[in-house]
matplotlib code that plots the C-alpha trace (Angstrom):
import matplotlib.pyplot as plt

x = [1.3, -2.1, -5.0, -8.6, -10.6, -14.4, -16.5, -20.1, -19.6, -16.2, -13.4, -10.5, -7.1, -4.1, -0.7, 1.5, 4.7, 7.7, 10.2, 13.3, 15.5, 15.2, 18.2, 20.7, 19.4, 15.9, 17.1, 19.6, 18.8, 20.2, 23.5, 23.7, 23.4, 25.9, 28.4, 27.8, 28.1, 31.2, 32.8, 32.2, 33.5, 36.6, 37.3, 36.6, 39.1, 41.8, 41.2, 41.4, 44.8, 46.1, 44.8, 46.4, 49.8, 49.8, 48.3, 45.6, 44.1, 40.6, 39.1, 39.1, 36.9, 33.6, 35.0, 35.6, 32.4, 29.7, 30.8, 30.9, 27.3, 26.3, 28.0, 26.2, 22.9, 23.7, 25.0, 22.7, 19.7, 19.1, 18.0, 15.2, 14.2, 14.1, 12.2, 9.5, 9.1, 8.3, 5.8, 4.1, 3.7, 0.4, 0.7, -0.2, -0.7, -0.2, 2.0, 3.3, 0.6, -2.2, -0.6, -0.6, -4.2, -5.3, -3.3, -4.7, -8.3, -7.9, -6.7, -9.5, -12.3, -10.8, -10.7, -14.4, -15.3, -13.4, -11.0, -7.9, -6.4, -3.7, -3.3, -2.5, -0.2, 1.7, 2.0, 3.3, 5.9, 7.1, 7.3, 9.3, 11.7, 12.2, 12.8, 15.5, 17.0, 17.3, 18.9, 21.4, 22.4, 22.7, 24.9, 27.1, 27.5, 28.6, 31.2, 29.4, 30.3, 29.3, 26.1, 25.3, 25.8, 23.6, 20.9, 21.1, 20.4, 17.5, 16.2, 15.4, 14.8, 12.5, 9.8, 9.7, 9.3, 6.5, 4.7, 5.2, 3.8, 0.9, 0.1, 0.4, -1.9, -4.4, -4.5, -4.8, -7.8, -9.4, -8.8, -10.8, -11.6, -8.3, -8.1, -11.4, -10.8, -11.9, -15.4, -15.5, -16.8, -15.2, -16.5, -14.8, -17.3, -17.2, -19.4, -21.8, -22.5, -23.1, -26.9, -26.4, -24.0, -27.1, -25.4, -28.8, -30.2, -31.1, -28.3, -24.8, -21.7, -18.6, -15.1, -12.2, -9.0, -5.6, -5.8, -7.6, -8.1, -5.6, -5.9, -5.0, -7.7, -10.3, -9.4, -9.9, -13.2, -14.7, -13.5, -14.7, -18.2, -18.7, -20.7, -23.2, -23.6, -26.8, -24.9, -21.4, -20.7, -19.8, -20.1, -18.2, -18.1, -15.0, -15.4, -13.0, -13.7, -14.5, -16.9, -18.7, -19.0, -20.3, -22.8, -24.4, -22.5, -20.6, -17.6, -17.9, -16.4, -13.3, -12.1, -11.4, -8.9, -5.9, -7.2, -5.0, -6.5, -5.8, -8.0, -10.8, -14.2, -15.5, -19.3, -21.3, -25.1, -27.0, -29.1, -26.2, -26.3, -28.5, -28.6, -31.2, -31.2, -28.1, -26.1, -26.7, -25.5, -22.4, -21.6, -22.1, -19.6, -17.0, -17.5, -17.0, -13.8, -12.2, -13.6, -16.3, -19.7, -23.2, -23.4, -26.8, -25.8, -22.3, -22.3, -19.5, -21.5, -24.5, -26.7, -27.8]
y = [-1.5, -1.9, 0.4, -0.2, 1.9, 1.7, -0.3, -1.2, -4.9, -5.9, -3.8, -3.4, -4.3, -2.3, -3.3, -0.2, -2.1, -0.6, 2.1, 1.1, 3.3, 1.4, 2.1, -0.6, -0.3, -1.3, -4.1, -5.7, -4.6, -7.7, -7.3, -3.6, -4.1, -7.0, -4.8, -2.0, -4.4, -6.1, -2.8, -1.5, -4.7, -4.5, -0.9, -1.7, -4.6, -2.4, 0.3, -2.4, -3.6, -0.1, 0.8, -2.4, -1.7, 2.0, 1.6, 4.3, 3.7, 3.3, 6.1, 3.9, 1.2, 2.9, 3.6, -0.1, -1.4, 0.8, 0.2, -3.6, -3.4, -1.5, -4.2, -6.9, -5.2, -4.8, -8.3, -10.3, -8.1, -6.6, -9.8, -10.3, -6.7, -6.6, -9.9, -9.2, -5.6, -6.8, -9.2, -6.4, -4.3, -4.0, -5.7, -3.6, -0.4, 2.7, 4.5, 4.3, 6.6, 4.5, 1.4, 3.1, 4.1, 0.5, -0.9, 1.5, 0.9, -2.8, -2.4, -0.1, -2.2, -5.4, -3.8, -2.8, -6.3, -7.8, -9.5, -7.5, -6.5, -3.9, -2.8, -6.3, -6.8, -3.6, -4.7, -8.1, -6.5, -4.1, -7.0, -9.0, -6.1, -5.6, -9.4, -9.3, -6.2, -8.0, -11.0, -8.7, -7.1, -10.4, -11.9, -8.8, -8.9, -12.5, -11.9, -13.5, -10.7, -12.1, -13.7, -10.4, -8.5, -11.1, -10.6, -6.9, -7.4, -9.8, -7.1, -4.9, -7.6, -10.0, -7.4, -6.1, -9.6, -10.3, -7.1, -7.8, -11.3, -10.1, -7.4, -9.9, -12.4, -9.7, -8.6, -12.1, -12.8, -9.5, -10.0, -13.3, -12.8, -12.9, -10.6, -9.0, -6.0, -8.2, -8.1, -4.3, -2.4, 1.0, 4.1, 7.4, 10.3, 12.4, 15.3, 13.1, 10.8, 13.4, 12.7, 8.9, 9.1, 9.8, 12.0, 13.3, 10.0, 9.6, 7.2, 6.8, 5.8, 7.8, 7.1, 9.6, 8.0, 9.5, 9.1, 7.1, 3.7, 1.1, -2.7, -2.7, -0.1, -1.9, -5.2, -3.5, -1.9, -5.1, -7.2, -4.6, -4.3, -7.9, -8.8, -6.0, -6.5, -7.8, -9.5, -10.7, -7.7, -4.1, -1.0, 2.1, 5.5, 7.5, 11.3, 14.2, 17.5, 19.1, 16.3, 16.8, 20.6, 20.1, 17.5, 19.9, 18.9, 21.8, 21.2, 23.7, 22.0, 23.4, 19.9, 19.4, 22.3, 20.0, 17.3, 16.5, 18.1, 14.8, 12.8, 10.7, 9.9, 6.4, 6.5, 3.4, 3.7, 2.2, 0.1, -2.3, -3.1, -5.5, -3.6, -5.6, -5.7, -4.2, -4.2, -0.5, 0.5, -1.7, -0.2, 3.3, 2.6, 1.2, 4.0, 6.6, 4.9, 5.2, 8.5, 7.2, 8.8, 8.7, 11.6, 12.8, 12.9, 14.5, 18.0, 19.0, 18.6, 20.5, 19.3, 22.1]
z = [-14.7, -16.1, -16.8, -17.7, -20.1, -20.4, -22.9, -23.1, -22.2, -20.9, -19.5, -22.0, -20.6, -21.7, -20.6, -20.2, -19.4, -17.6, -18.4, -20.4, -18.3, -15.1, -12.8, -11.7, -8.1, -9.2, -11.6, -9.2, -5.6, -4.0, -5.9, -5.1, -1.4, -1.4, -3.2, -0.7, 2.3, 1.2, 0.2, 3.7, 5.2, 3.1, 4.0, 7.7, 7.6, 6.0, 8.7, 11.4, 10.2, 9.9, 13.4, 14.9, 13.3, 14.1, 17.6, 17.1, 20.5, 21.8, 19.8, 16.7, 18.2, 17.2, 13.7, 13.4, 15.1, 13.5, 9.9, 10.7, 11.9, 8.8, 6.6, 8.5, 7.8, 4.1, 3.6, 5.8, 6.5, 3.0, 1.2, 3.8, 3.7, -0.1, -0.5, 2.1, 1.1, -2.4, -1.0, 0.9, -2.3, -4.0, -7.5, -10.5, -8.5, -10.6, -8.0, -4.5, -3.4, -4.8, -3.3, 0.1, -0.3, -1.2, 1.7, 4.3, 2.9, 3.3, 6.8, 7.9, 6.3, 7.7, 11.1, 10.9, 9.9, 12.8, 10.4, 11.4, 14.7, 14.0, 17.6, 18.8, 15.8, 16.7, 20.3, 19.2, 16.9, 19.7, 22.1, 19.6, 19.0, 22.7, 23.2, 20.5, 22.1, 25.4, 23.6, 21.9, 25.2, 27.0, 24.2, 24.3, 28.0, 27.9, 25.3, 22.3, 20.0, 16.6, 17.8, 19.4, 16.1, 14.3, 17.0, 16.4, 12.7, 13.6, 15.9, 12.9, 10.2, 12.1, 13.1, 9.6, 8.2, 10.6, 9.6, 5.9, 6.2, 8.2, 5.6, 2.8, 4.6, 5.3, 1.7, 0.4, 2.7, 1.7, -2.1, -2.2, -5.9, -7.9, -10.9, -9.9, -12.2, -15.1, -13.5, -13.4, -16.4, -16.3, -18.2, -18.3, -18.5, -21.7, -22.8, -24.6, -21.5, -18.8, -18.7, -18.7, -15.7, -13.6, -11.0, -10.0, -8.9, -5.2, -4.2, -5.8, -4.0, -4.8, -3.7, -4.3, -5.6, -6.3, -10.1, -12.7, -11.1, -12.0, -11.9, -8.2, -7.3, -9.3, -7.6, -4.3, -5.2, -6.4, -3.5, -1.1, -2.6, -3.7, -0.6, -1.4, -5.1, -6.6, -9.4, -10.1, -12.3, -11.3, -13.4, -12.5, -14.1, -13.4, -13.2, -12.6, -10.8, -14.1, -15.0, -11.7, -12.3, -15.9, -14.6, -12.2, -9.1, -7.4, -5.2, -2.4, 0.6, 2.3, 3.0, -0.8, -1.1, -0.6, -2.9, -5.8, -8.9, -10.8, -8.4, -9.9, -8.5, -9.4, -9.2, -8.4, -8.7, -5.7, -8.1, -8.3, -4.6, -2.6, 0.7, 2.7, 6.5, 8.1, 4.9, 4.2, 7.7, 7.3, 3.9, 5.3, 8.1, 5.7, 3.2, 5.9, 7.1, 3.6, 2.6, 0.2, 0.4, -1.0, -3.4, -2.3, 1.4, 1.3, 2.6, 0.3, -2.9, -3.9, -6.7, -9.1]

ax = plt.figure().add_subplot(projection="3d")
ax.plot(x, y, z, "-o")
ax.set_aspect("equal")
plt.show()
C-alpha cells in the first residue's frame, strides 16, 4: 500500500509495505482451496464406499452428491475465482472500502460519458448463467453426470470471469495515464496553512473520500479530471472535518451525520481547470454522480 504526503513541488512517495503476520489463506489461497477440495473429495469417497458396503439406501445420495459438487467447486472453480478476483482488485488501494469507492466512481463516470453499459453487461451475464443452467440440466437428463457437474461449476465461474474481465477492461480504459498519482501534488492542511487553502474562493471542487487518499484514489482523481485540467499537474489539499470548521466552513447538513469521522475532503481550486464550452456542465454532472461538489454551491456547507 502506498500513501502520498504533500510537498511544495513533487508528491513524496512512501511505501508502507504489508503486514508480517499475513495468514496462510492470504499467502497461499490456491493451495488452501485445493487442500479443502481434495479433503472433501476424500471424505466423500470414504463415505461412498461405506454406504455401498452397508447398503445405506437412497437417503445417502444427497450426502454423496452435494459434497462432490462442493469439492469440484473448490478444486476446479477456485483457481479461476481467485485469479480473476485479484485482477478485479484496485491496485494500491488503502482498504476494501476505498477500492469499492474507486470502482463504483469509475463505473458511474464511464456510464455518464457513454463508455460503459452496465445494464447491458448485467443482462449478458444473466443470459450466460441461464444458458449454462439449461446446459447443465440437459446434460443431467441425458445421463452425462460428470459433464453436468462441470457445467454446474462453469455456471458460477464463467459469469464471474466475464464480469471481472469487463471491470478490469473498464478500469484500464478509464485509467489512461498510468501512475498518475505522481502528477498530483498533495498537501495536508495544518494550522499554519488555513489561509492559503483558500476555502473562501468562489469555486473549489471538493470530493469526500473514506480516508486520506492513497495512490489508487489519487490515480482515479487525476484520470477523472485530466480532460478538464489547464496543465498536466494537479494540486490537491486534503482537509478533515476539523480543518473545515477551523477554516470557517461549518458542516450543518443532516446528510453528513452518517459520514465516517475519518473521512477526508480533497480540495481542488477551480483555477486549475479549463472549463470552456460544455466542460463545466459535464464536470458538474460527473461530480454530482460521485458525491463531489463545488464548495460554494453545496447546501450542506455554510461559509462564515
